[in-house]
C-alpha positions in Angstrom: 27.8 15.1 0.0 27.4 11.5 1.2 24.6 9.4 -0.4 23.1 6.5 1.5 21.3 3.6 -0.3 18.1 2.6 1.4 15.7 -0.2 0.3 12.2 -1.2 1.3 10.7 -4.6 0.6 7.0 -4.7 0.0 5.2 -8.0 0.5 1.9 -8.8 -1.2 -0.2 -11.8 -0.4 -3.4 -12.9 -2.1 -6.5 -14.9 -1.0 -8.7 -16.0 -3.9 -11.9 -17.9 -4.7 -13.9 -18.0 -7.9 -15.4 -14.5 -7.4 -13.1 -12.6 -5.1 -9.5 -11.6 -4.7 -8.2 -10.1 -1.5 -4.7 -8.6 -1.3 -2.7 -7.8 1.8 0.3 -5.5 1.5 3.1 -5.0 4.1 6.1 -2.8 4.2 8.7 -2.7 7.0 10.4 0.7 7.3 13.9 1.2 8.6 12.5 2.8 11.8 10.9 -0.6 12.6 7.4 0.5 11.7 5.2 -1.9 9.7 2.5 -0.4 7.5 -0.2 -2.7 6.3 -3.0 -2.2 3.8 -5.7 -4.3 2.0 -7.3 -4.3 -1.4 -10.2 -6.3 -2.9 -11.5 -7.2 -6.3 -14.7 -8.9 -7.4 -15.1 -10.7 -10.7 -18.3 -9.9 -12.5 -20.4 -13.0 -13.3 -20.1 -12.4 -17.1 -16.3 -12.1 -17.0 -14.0 -15.1 -17.5 -12.1 -16.4 -14.5 -8.7 -14.7 -14.8 -7.1 -14.8 -11.3 -4.1 -12.7 -12.5 -6.4 -9.8 -13.3 -8.0 -10.0 -9.9 -4.6 -10.0 -8.3 -3.5 -7.0 -10.3 -6.7 -5.0 -9.3 -6.7 -6.1 -5.6 -2.9 -5.6 -5.5 -3.1 -2.1 -7.0 -5.8 -1.1 -4.5 -3.7 -2.4 -1.6 -0.6 -0.6 -2.8 -2.6 2.6 -3.3 -3.9 2.4 0.3 -0.3 1.6 1.5 0.9 4.8 -0.3 -1.8 6.9 1.3 -0.9 5.6 4.8 2.8 6.4 4.1 1.9 9.9 3.1 -0.1 10.4 6.2 2.8 9.0 8.3 5.2 11.4 6.7 2.9 14.3 7.2 2.4 13.5 10.9 6.2 13.3 11.3 6.8 16.7 9.6 4.1 18.2 11.9 5.6 16.6 15.0 9.2 17.8 14.2 8.1 21.3 13.2 5.4 21.9 15.8 3.0 23.2 13.3 0.6 21.9 10.7 2.3 21.4 7.4 1.0 21.8 3.9 -0.8 18.8 2.3 1.6 16.4 0.6 0.5 15.9 -3.0 0.4 12.5 -4.6 
């Protein structure tokens, strides 16, 4: 059996101010598709300003949304190839 190594590169970019962090995630798939997602975090006024924490939360939310979009894409491709509605793909 032949094994093929495939790699994906995910890009995350952040926009921040004192209260908000927004994350944008992008993955380019080997078929040329680009999947994009966004995440957001808001700092509570009593919390100290820790940009890294906002990035982690917003980034995690963007990656979670990206993962859900990839699952939907895979599900749609299975359905298109099989001509039927497939079982739900579990996370």
